[in-house]
C-alpha positions in Angstrom: -4.5 87.0 52.0 -1.6 89.2 52.9 0.4 88.2 49.7 -2.4 89.1 47.4 -2.9 92.5 49.1 0.8 93.2 48.7 0.7 92.2 45.1 -2.3 94.3 44.2 -0.4 97.2 45.9 2.4 96.7 43.3 4.8 94.5 45.3 6.7 92.6 42.6 8.2 90.2 45.1 4.7 89.2 46.4 3.7 88.6 42.7 6.6 86.3 42.2 5.8 84.3 45.4 2.2 84.0 44.2 3.2 82.8 40.9 5.4 80.1 42.6 2.4 78.9 44.8 0.3 78.7 41.6 2.9 76.8 39.8 3.2 74.2 42.6 -0.6 74.0 42.7 -0.6 74.7 46.4 -3.7 74.5 48.5 -4.0 78.3 48.5 -4.5 78.5 44.7 -8.3 78.6 44.9 -8.2 81.4 47.5 -5.6 83.4 45.5 -7.5 83.2 42.2 -10.8 84.0 44.0 -9.3 87.2 45.6 -7.7 88.6 42.4 -10.8 87.8 40.2 -12.3 91.3 40.5 -9.1 92.8 39.5 -8.6 90.9 36.1 -9.9 91.6 32.7 -8.0 94.8 32.0 -4.9 93.3 30.4 -4.9 92.2 26.7 -3.6 88.7 26.2 -1.4 87.9 23.2 -0.5 84.3 22.4 2.6 83.5 20.4 3.0 80.1 19.1 4.7 78.1 16.2 7.3 75.4 15.4 10.7 75.3 17.3 13.3 77.4 15.6 10.9 80.0 14.3 12.3 82.8 16.5 9.4 83.3 18.8 11.3 84.4 21.8 13.2 87.1 19.7 10.0 88.2 18.2 8.3 88.6 21.7 11.3 90.5 22.8 11.2 93.0 20.0 7.4 93.2 20.3 7.8 94.0 23.9 10.2 96.8 23.1 7.6 98.3 20.7 4.9 98.2 23.5 7.3 99.8 26.0 8.1 102.6 23.6 4.3 103.3 23.7 4.3 103.5 27.5 2.7 100.1 28.1 3.7 97.5 30.7 4.1 93.9 29.8 4.0 90.5 31.4 5.6 87.6 29.5 5.0 83.8 30.3 7.6 82.0 28.3 6.8 78.2 28.2 9.9 76.0 27.7 10.3 72.2 27.5 10.4 70.5 31.0 13.8 69.3 32.0 13.8 65.5 32.6 16.1 66.1 35.6 14.8 69.1 37.5 11.2 69.4 36.2 12.0 72.9 35.5 12.1 75.0 32.3 15.1 74.0 30.0 15.9 77.0 27.9 15.0 79.9 30.1 13.7 82.7 27.8 14.7 85.4 30.2 18.3 84.8 28.8 16.9 85.6 25.3 15.1 88.8 26.5 18.1 90.4 28.3 17.2 94.0 27.2 14.1 93.8 29.3 15.6 92.1 32.3 16.1 95.3 34.4 13.0 97.0 33.0 10.5 97.5 35.8 7.8 97.7 33.3 8.3 94.2 32.2 7.9 90.9 34.1 9.2 87.7 32.6 8.5 84.2 33.9 9.7 81.0 32.3 7.5 78.0 32.9 7.9 74.4 32.2 5.2 72.4 30.2 5.2 69.7 32.9 3.8 67.2 30.5 1.1 69.4 28.9 0.5 68.3 25.2 -1.4 71.4 24.4 1.4 73.9 24.5 0.5 75.6 27.8 0.9 74.1 31.3 -2.2 74.0 33.4 -0.9 76.9 35.6 -0.2 79.3 32.7 -3.5 80.9 32.6 -3.6 81.4 36.3 -0.2 83.1 36.2 -1.4 85.2 33.4 -4.3 86.3 35.6 -2.0 87.3 38.3 0.0 89.5 35.8 -3.3 90.9 34.7 -4.4 91.7 38.3 -0.9 93.1 38.9 -1.6 95.8 36.4 0.2 94.8 33.2 -1.3 96.3 30.1 -0.3 93.3 27.9 0.2 89.7 28.8 2.2 87.6 26.3 2.0 83.9 26.4 4.8 82.3 24.4 4.2 78.5 24.0 6.8 75.8 23.9 6.6 75.3 20.1 5.6 71.5 19.9 3.8 72.0 16.6 0.4 70.8 15.9 -0.8 70.1 19.5 -0.6 73.7 20.6 -4.2 74.4 20.8 -4.6 75.5 24.4 -3.4 79.0 23.5 -6.6 79.8 21.7 -8.6 79.3 24.9 -6.4 81.8 26.6 -5.2 84.5 24.2 -7.3 87.4 22.9 -5.1 87.5 19.7 -3.1 84.5 18.6 0.1 85.0 16.4 1.5 81.9 14.6 5.2 82.3 13.7 6.6 80.3 10.9 10.0 80.4 9.1 11.4 79.3 5.6 13.5 76.2 5.6 11.9 74.5 8.6 10.4 71.7 6.8 6.9 71.6 5.3 5.6 74.5 7.4 2.1 74.2 6.0 1.8 70.5 6.9 2.3 71.6 10.4 -0.8 73.7 10.2 -3.3 71.1 9.0 -4.0 69.6 12.6 -5.3 72.8 14.0 -2.9 75.8 14.0 -4.4 77.0 10.8 -7.6 77.3 12.5 -6.5 79.4 15.5 -4.1 81.9 14.0 -5.4 85.5 13.9 -2.1 86.6 12.5 0.6 84.7 10.7 4.2 86.0 10.7 6.8 84.5 8.5 9.9 85.2 10.5 13.6 85.0 9.2 12.2 86.4 5.9 15.6 87.1 4.5 16.1 83.4 4.1 15.4 81.7 0.6 11.9 80.3 0.5 10.1 83.1 2.6 8.1 84.2 -0.4 6.9 80.5 -1.0 5.7 80.1 2.6 3.8 83.3 2.3 2.2 82.3 -0.9 1.2 79.0 0.4 -0.3 80.5 3.6 -2.3 83.1 1.5 -3.6 80.3 -0.8 -4.8 78.2 2.3 -6.3 81.1 4.0 -8.3 82.0 0.8 -9.9 78.6 1.1 -10.6 78.8 4.8 -12.6 82.0 5.5 -13.7 81.9 9.1 -14.6 85.5 10.2 -16.0 88.0 7.8 -15.0 90.8 10.2 -11.3 89.9 10.1 -9.0 88.7 7.3 -6.0 86.9 8.7 -2.9 88.7 7.6 0.3 87.1 6.6 3.3 89.3 7.6 7.0 88.9 7.2 9.7 89.8 9.7 13.4 89.5 10.7 12.9 89.8 14.4 16.8 89.6 15.0 17.1 92.9 13.0 13.7 94.4 14.4 12.3 94.3 10.9 8.5 93.9 10.5 7.9 94.3 14.3 6.0 97.6 14.1 3.7 96.0 11.4 3.1 93.1 13.6 2.2 95.4 16.6 -0.1 97.3 14.3 -1.9 94.2 13.2 -2.4 93.1 16.8 -3.8 96.4 17.6 -6.2 96.2 14.5 -7.4 92.8 15.6 -8.0 94.1 19.1 -10.1 97.0 17.8 -12.1 94.6 15.6 -12.9 92.4 18.5 -13.8 95.2 20.6 -15.9 97.1 18.1 -18.0 93.9 17.1 -18.4 92.7 20.7 -16.4 89.5 19.9 -13.9 90.1 22.7 -16.6 90.0 25.3 -18.1 86.8 23.8 -14.6 85.2 23.6 -13.7 86.0 27.2 -17.0 84.6 28.4 -16.4 81.4 26.6 -12.8 81.2 28.2 -14.2 81.7 31.6 -16.8 78.9 31.2 -14.0 76.7 30.0 -12.0 77.6 33.1 -14.8 76.7 35.4 -15.2 73.3 33.8 -11.5 72.7 34.0 -11.3 73.7 37.7 -14.3 71.3 38.4 -12.6 68.5 36.5 -9.3 69.1 38.3 -11.0 69.0 41.7 -13.1 65.9 41.0 -10.1 64.1 39.5 -7.9 64.8 42.5 -10.6 63.8 45.0 -11.4 60.6 42.9 -7.7 59.6 43.1 -7.8 59.9 46.9 -11.0 57.8 47.0 -9.4 55.1 44.9 -6.7 54.7 47.5 -9.2 54.1 50.4 -12.2 52.4 48.9 -11.9 48.6 48.6 -14.6 48.2 46.0 -13.1 50.7 43.7 -9.7 49.3 44.3 -10.9 45.8 43.3 -12.4 47.3 40.1 -9.1 49.1 39.3 -7.3 45.8 39.7 -9.6 44.0 37.4 -9.3 46.6 34.8 -5.5 46.4 35.2 -5.5 42.7 34.7 -7.7 42.9 31.7 -10.6 41.0 33.4 -13.1 43.9 32.6 -13.3 46.6 30.0 -12.5 50.0 31.5 -14.9 51.9 29.2 -17.8 49.6 30.0 -17.0 49.6 33.7 -16.9 53.5 33.7 -20.2 53.6 31.9 -21.8 51.3 34.3 -20.6 53.4 37.3 -21.8 56.6 35.7 -25.2 55.4 34.7 -25.8 53.4 38.0 -27.5 56.0 40.2 -26.8 53.9 43.3 -23.1 53.4 42.8 -22.5 56.8 41.4 -24.2 58.7 44.2 -22.5 56.5 46.8 -19.1 57.3 45.4 -20.0 61.0 44.8 -21.0 61.3 48.4 -17.7 60.0 49.5 -15.5 62.4 47.5 -13.6 64.6 50.0 -14.5 68.3 49.9 
């Protein structure tokens, strides 16, 4: 594919056009991802998540500045809420990262969640792979900040940073549904505000009761991103976590698991799309759907009957469009 060739040769405009195709889930996506597959795996992926108002974008902006000072190139995927009018990203993190707007070593893309409840839209991982193949040293995924449902990030990032702040309500309650489990590094941002020490103490206490990995003790850092305070320490902690993952072989294991999950998701998406098309043209399936919709039959029992009946299942499976 010509666009892929141009992108791999360093053409940023080709990269932008490929990202647009991926975001629109065009028919070329499978070919695009297949052609760049052998060029991925070199970038280090950093996930940044946490509640709204914690200053994630400013933190990413300052973290990018540190990476650039070390000669590294950075790709940023900033996920914002979806506009109810246009379907696009509402906030536009590029506005909040103006110091890097003209930096050729930094590529920033704002993406809308498009209904995703896991913090990352489905296309985000594919876009990150494009940035990886393009040659970026670091890929940063900043999630929308919807709180306790943002668990998709752990299936994409090598290191996950969870950002909290004092005065944002009961921050620790936000952790109980899963974010506590995915953080490799905690950052209490806006640490000049009253209550920052209390948030740090609560996190330290909960972490002491939740030891997951004997090779890594999850640090709790403080920062004032707007003043560039604590950013060097955060960068150092990310670097330390990367070295631990590489030295213990956990990075390779982690990435293999992510690739397996990606395969399953790609199959699920393809089957789901084909099944929807089949539903529109198969009279028997349409009748079943109408009965389920009217409450005549139970959707779960019906699904189980279809999946366990080899005659029906094979018949419909053979009719799925390739």
